[in-house]
C-alpha positions, 0 to 999 in steps of 0.5 A, a space after each residue: 863640539 856642537 853636541 857638547 855645547 848643546 849639552 852644556 846648555 842645558 846642563 847649565 841651567 839644570 846645574 845651577 839649581 842643584 849646586 846651591 845648597 838649599 835649592 830643591 833640584 825639581 828641574 828635570 834636564 829632559 823638561 829644560 826649566 828655568 830655575 827661580 832666582 832664589 835657587 840660583 844665587 846662595 845666600 852666604 855668597 852676598 856679604 850683606 850689600 843689598 844692592 849687590 844682592 839685588 843685582 846678582 839675582 837681576 843678572 841671573 834672571 837675565 842669564 836664565 830667563 831671557 837668555 841676554 848674556 850680554 845684559 847679564 855680563 854687565 850686570 855682573 860687572 856691577 856686582 864685581 865692581 861692588 864685591 870684588 870677591 864675590 865668586 858667584 858673580 864671576 861664575 855667572 859672568 863666566 858662564 855667560 861668556 861661555 854662552 857667547 862663545 868667548 871662551 878665553 873670557 869665560 876661562 879667566 873668570 872661571 879661574 878667578 872663581 876657583 881662585 876665590 872659593 875651590 867649593 863651587 863644583 860648577 866652577 870646575 864643570 864650566 872650566 872643563 867644558 870652556 877648556 874643551 871649547 879652547 882644545 884643552 882636551 886633558 885639561 877638560 878632562 881633568 877639570 870635569 873629573 874634579 866636578 864629577 867628584 864634587 857633584 857625587 860628594 854633594 849627592 848630586 848624582 844625576 849631575 856626576 853622571 852627566 858630567 862623566 858622560 861628557 868625559 867619555 864624549 871628550 875622550 872618544 872625540 
């Protein structure tokens, strides 16, 4: 389980750079570099609310640069108050909860992300990791398989391969 959590943390950092339509996936998994704020937040996820946009960037900045997950959660909460249907705020908060090992809260937020937008591959990815942490092996594999298929369709072959490797680890555990 610990090796999956460590791998998940590295993939999370890598993943946010490739899940964004216009992001350039310059970061290599092995280097464990942090993406820029502009690579993290898809502009179409903000409903022209500049305050929400600034807060979402701030929350992701705390998540990536400071690894201040509690602080990020507080700001994601503010974004959700301003834009209750912002799927990326729920996804970021869910990822933060995952990093804090609050798996039930993570699952709730990732379920909400998918309810709001079924096209966010990383929502399935994180929910799969969360399901695994909660002991739901079959649910984890199902979500991760959806994520792998979506990554492949999006042209993110590296993420698809990494996700398939995680599925294999779960199956063999």
